[in-house]
N, C-alpha and C positions, 0 to 999 in steps of 0.2 A: 339336543345331546338329552339322553334320558335323565330321569333325575336319579340319584345315589351314584350311577354310574359316572355322572360327571362330576361329582362331590369326591368322590373316592378317588377317581384318576388325579383331579386336580391336586389333591391332598397329597396322592403319592408321588407325582412328579415334582411337586415343590419341595418336599425333604430329600428328592435323592437329588434336586439340582441344588441344594442346600450343601449336603455331604460328599455328593461322588463327584464333583470336579475338582473340590477342594483337593478331596484324596489323592486324584488323579497328576493334579497341577503342581502340587506341593510336598507329595509325600512319596509318590509311585517315581515321578521325575526325578527328585530329591534324592531316591534310592538308586537309580541307574545313575546319575551325576557321582553319586559317591562310590559305588563300586566299580564303575566305567563300562562304556560302551558294550567290550567284548564278555566282562562277566554277566552282565545283565543278556548279555544275546546270549549266552549259555544257557540260561534260567526260563530264557523266553522258549527256547526248545524242549526244556525237561518240562516245561511246565505244559507246554500243548503235548507233548508226548503223553503226560498222566490225564491229559484231558481227553485226549484220544478214544482212551480205554476207560474213561470215566463211566462211560454208557453199558459197561458189565457191572458197575454198582446200583444200576438203575433199571435198567433195557427201560425205559418208556413209561415205569411206574409211575413217577411225577404227575405226566400230562394225561396217564389211564386213569392214576386217583383221583385227579383234581376233577377230571371230567366225572367222574362216578361219584364221588361225595358231594357234585354239586343238582346229581339225579338220584341218590339213595334217601328215601323218604325209611326207609327200618334196616335194621342189623348194620346199620355206618360200623358200630365198633370190632362185631364179629368180622367183616369183609376189612376193615381196615388192619385188626392182628393179623390178620392170614397173610395179607400181604406185606406187611411189616417182617412176619417171621421169613419169608420169601428174602426180601429185601436184604434182612441179616447176611444169609447164605451167601449170596452174591455179591457183598460188601465184601468179603475173604478171599471170593474168587477173584477179585480185581485185582487185589493186592498182591495174591501170587502172579497173575498173569502180568501186570505192569514190571514186576521184577523180572521175571524170565524174559519178557520182551527188550528191557535195559540192558540186560547182557547181553541179548544176541546183536542188540544194533551197537555195541561197543561201549557203552558208556561204565563201563566197570567202575571209573575210576571215581567214579561220582554216584558210587549206588546208594550213599546215606541220604544225599538231596533226594533223589527217586522214592526211596522209600518213605521219604517225609512230604512229599511232593503227593504222593497216592495215601498218605495220612488224611491231607489235608484234601484231596478231592473224596474221601470216602465221608468226611465230616459236611463237605458241601453237599451232598446227597443224602444226607437225613435232615440239612436244613430245608435242604427242598421236599421234604417229603412232610416234613413238619409244615411248612408253608403250602401244600395241596389241602391239608387238613382246615389251614385257615380260611384259605378262600371258598374251597368247598361249602364251608359252612359259613360263608357270608362275612367274616370277619376281617375285614378288607383295611380298617383303617391299622390292626393290629398286624396284620401280613406287610403294612408298607413300613411300620417302625421295624419288625425284624429285616425288612430288608438292608436296612442302611445299619443295622447294628456292628454288621463288622467290620463296615469302613471307619464307623465313628470310632469303635475301639482302635483300630491301627491308625488313626491320626492321633491319638492320644499317645500310644504307646512309643511308634516311630517317628512321631513328632518329639518328642523329648527327647530322645537320642539324636536326633540328625541337629538339636538346636546346643545341646552339651558338646561341646568340641573334646572333650575325652571319651565320651561314649561313642563319638561320631567315628572317632582315629579307629576305634576297634571293631566298628560295625562291620558284619559278614553277612556273605550270602546262606549259611545255614540258621544265623540268627534272624533274618529277613523271614525265610519261611517256617520257623518256629514260631513268630508272631504272628504270623499269617494261621499256622492251626490254634492258638489261642483264642485268637479272635472272634475266628469260625467255632469255635467251641462256645464263646460265650455267646454267640447266635444262638447257637441251638438250645442253649439252658432257654434265654429268654423266648424263644419259641415255646419249649415245652411250658414256660409258666403261663403266658397267654393262654394257652389251651386248657391249663390247668383252673388258671381263673375262671373260664368259661365251660366247665364242669366235663370239658372234654378230654378225657384219659386215655394216653397213648398203650395199648399194651400190645405186645409181642409173640406172638406166638411160634416157633419155631418147629416146624413142620417137619417131615420125611419127603425124600427125595422127589415121590410120586407128587406133594402138596406145592413145592416149589415148581416141580414143572407145569403146572395145573395153572398157577399165577404166570409163568412165564408164558405159555400160549395165549393168554388173554393179552399180556400186554405186547408179545411181539409186532403185532401191526405200527404201534406206537415206537416200541424198540430200535424197528428199522429206520423209520423216520427218524430218528434222533440220531441214532447211526451215520446215516447217510447227510445229515445237514451237520453234523458236528466234522466228519473227515472232508467236508469244501470247504471249511470254515479254517480249520487248523492245522491240516497236513503242511499248508507253508511253511509255515514256521521251522518246521522239520527237516523238510525238503531243505530248504536256505541254510540252512546251518550244516546240513550234510553236502549240498551240492557247488557251492558258492563258492570262489579264492575268499580268503579268509571268513568263513563261515559264521562262526561267532559272532563278528565284529556286524556282519553285513544282516545277520538276524538282529542285532543290537539296533542296527539302524532302522530296520523294519519296525519293531518293537517300538521305538520311540513312537513312531506315527501312530500304530496300531493300538498304542492304550488309548491314544485320544480315542479312536473309531470307536473301540470297543466300550469306553465310557459312555461314548455318544447312544451308542446301540441299546446300552443298557436302559433307557429311557425307552425306548421301542419293546423290550424286551418285557417289562414291568407292565405296560399296556397291554401285552399279549395277555401276563400271567390274570389281570382282570377278565379280560376278553372271554378266555378260554371257559370260564363257568357260568358268564354269562351270554354267551352263544350256545353252549349246552343246555342251557333252561329254554331259551328261545327257542332251538330245534326241537326238544323234547316236548314243550309244549305246541309246536307248530305255530309258531310264531313269527310276524316280520324279523330278519338279519339285517336289512339292509341300513336302518338307521343308526346302527351300530357300527358296520362297516364304514358308513358314508363317514361319520364323524372320528373315527379313530382314523381312517384314513386322512382326511383335512389336518387334525392337531397333529399328527406325525409329518405328515410332508410340510407343513410350516415349519417345524423344528428342523426336519433331517435337509429342507431345501436350503433355508437362512444359513445352516450351520454350514452345509457344503461349498455352498457359495464364498462364504468367509472364508473357509479354508482355503480357497482355489486362486483367491485376489489377494490373500494376506497370510501366503503360507514361510515366508519367508522371514519377515521380521518375526510373526508367532515361534517359529523353530529357532530362528537366534535365541528370543526371551528366554525359552523354557530350557535348553539343554547348550552345554558350556561346549557340545564338539560338532554343534550343527555348524554344516556347510550347503552349499547348494545340492546336492544329491539329498539330505534330508529333507529339502523343500522340496525337491521333486518328487522327490515319495511322498510326503503329504498331501501337495495337489492333486495327485492322482488316486490317492488311496479313500480319502476322505467323502468322495462321491456315492462311494459303496453304502454309507449311510441312508441315503435316498431307496435305493435297490433293499438294502436289509429293512429296513420302517414296511416296504410294502411286503415283502415276505414274512414278516410276523403278524402283519393285518389280514393278509389272506392266508395265510398257512395255518394260522389259529384256526379260523374258520373253518378250514378243511376238516382240522383235527378235531376239531368238536364235532364234527359229523360222525368221525369215527369211520370212515371210508378212504384211507390214506394210497390206495393202489396207486392212482394218477401219481399223485405228488413224491411219492417215492420211487417211482419210475424216472422222474424228470431230475430229483437228488441226484440219485444212479449215473445219469447222464451227467449230470455237471461236476460229478467227480472225476469224472472219466477225462471231460477237457479240462478240467482244474490241473488235474495230474500232469497231463500231455504239455498241457503250456509251461507250465512250472519248469519238467523238465526241458523243454526248450530253450527257453528264457532265461533263466537262471544262471546257466554255466556263462551266457555273454552280457546279461544285462543286470546281474548280481541281483539288489533288493529290489529295484526297479522293475523287474522281470516278476516278480512274484506279484509286485502291487497289481500289474496289466493282467496277470492272470485271476487274479481274483474279483477286480472290476468288471472283466468279460464275463466270468461265471456268474457271479451274484447279479449282475443284470439279466442274464439268460433265465435264472430261476427266479426271477421277480416276474419275467415277462411270462414263464410259463406256468405261477401259482394263477397272475390276474386271468389266463386263458382257462384256467382251471374252476376258476368261482364264476368265473360269467357263464360258459357252458354248463356248468352245474346247476345255479342259483338264478343264471337271470337276471344280474345286478344291471340297471340301468347304469351304467360306469360313463355312457359318453360325454355328458355335461360335465362328470366330476372329473375328469382328464384333461376335457377344454381347459377347466379352471386351473389344473395341476400346471398343466403345460404354460398357461398366459401370467401364472404367478412366477413362476421357476424364469421364465424371460424377463420381468421386470425385477424380480431380486439381481437379476447378472447386470441390467442396465443400470440399478440402483449404485451397486459395488465398482461399478468402471467407470460414475461419474465421481462415486467420493472418492476413488484415488488420484482425482485432477483436483480435490481440494488443498490449497497452500497450508495446509495444516501437519500436523504429526502423524505418524499411522494410526496411533490410539484413538484418536480424537476421528480418523476417518474412520475407523472400525465400528465406534459408537455411534455415530450418523447412519452408517450404512445399518446398523443393528436396529435402532431406533424407528428410521425411514421404513425396514423392511416389516418390522412388525405392524408400524400403522398402517403398511398396506394392508398385510393381512386382515387387519381388523377391519379396514373401509371395505374391501369385495367379501367380507363376512365367513371367513376362513378360519379367523380367531376368536370364537364365540363369546364376543365383550358381554352382550347382554342377556344370555344364558348364565354365563356368571355371576352376573349382577343379581337376576334375578333368583338364584338360586342363593346368594349369599341372603339377598332380602328376606325370603321365604324362611332360613333358618334362623335369621334374629327375631323373626315375627312366632319362632315354635317358643 
């Protein structure tokens, strides 16, 4: 793995593994336990609704701007100001559209929550715009700190509320969403301070309608990709809440497992945020991209493979430990949902390479077909199988999408992936065997879990898929500087 990339990705994953699992396991889970499954299920559906329209506030600007900022050598401030001006108009359009859609879908009793979630997503979109500047200018460490600022703030604020009985008894869903907005605002200000410290001033030039349309035309291929990818990963929560018996409760059951998958996928997403500008620079300079692709694939395969196998073999005790209302249905949902982490990691590695090339037609076709399959499967399975039906639809859809992106990258870049996949399948089979043996140990399940994790990581290092030697050489080189 290339020097620099290794250092930054190791740092990024390390701080995120410290902050985000703590937030998911103790804060977000605590909020669901406190508010109740049905109330949190309503929040999950409304959050997905606000996220589905989120693209209207961005229209692919994050991906486009990250790619362009990595390649621009001149006029970057002027180009950024022009794009930011268009984004300002798009933010207003997003908020109005969200309000109208929520009214149309029958969420009239909770419009205040919808508006607050819209404001939250709007701030999120500006945070990502700031991060595209950080990444595009090579400020990877600053981007890493920015990526955990919102969760760190929420750990502090919500943690205090959950620890004080008098505050916890009056905690409401509205207060939770307000705290989300506050934490993301702190993150936005942090990113702006990092830019200012490195003499990068964000200016906004609100243009006329023709100027906004010009930016939209440039970002449209990226916007279509984001729209399609968002639809097939988020529409399930809304369909579940609308179609299932006791929809809010079933959405809450699904959300309990999805938050763990979402937290795991965040690792893959963070790797992708670093890969995008690096892929872009390599493609612009006509350099070989396979080393980056291979190393990112191996790293995420080890993380996603071990995590998914652990979830399958220890689903029951994990869900019972985390949730007061957990039962067999919760465990079944978790067992089938977490393997999506493997396909999601592949999607991020391969999809980011395709995005960096700027030729997104094939990926958009694949995503469009995936949406059709996902909606059809959800419509068929949810009424009969409830939350588990949505899980099966997600697993099938993401697996098909991952396969499609592997095919596209192979046909376009002729990457030597045969040996890579042989090692991937072999390692996954080995981890399944290790987990199966661990379950027979005459020990408590946490000890079995720890034994599985240690043996699996050790095996990954032995076969060379965890670059221990490269990490050590990197650390040693840094100390000698």
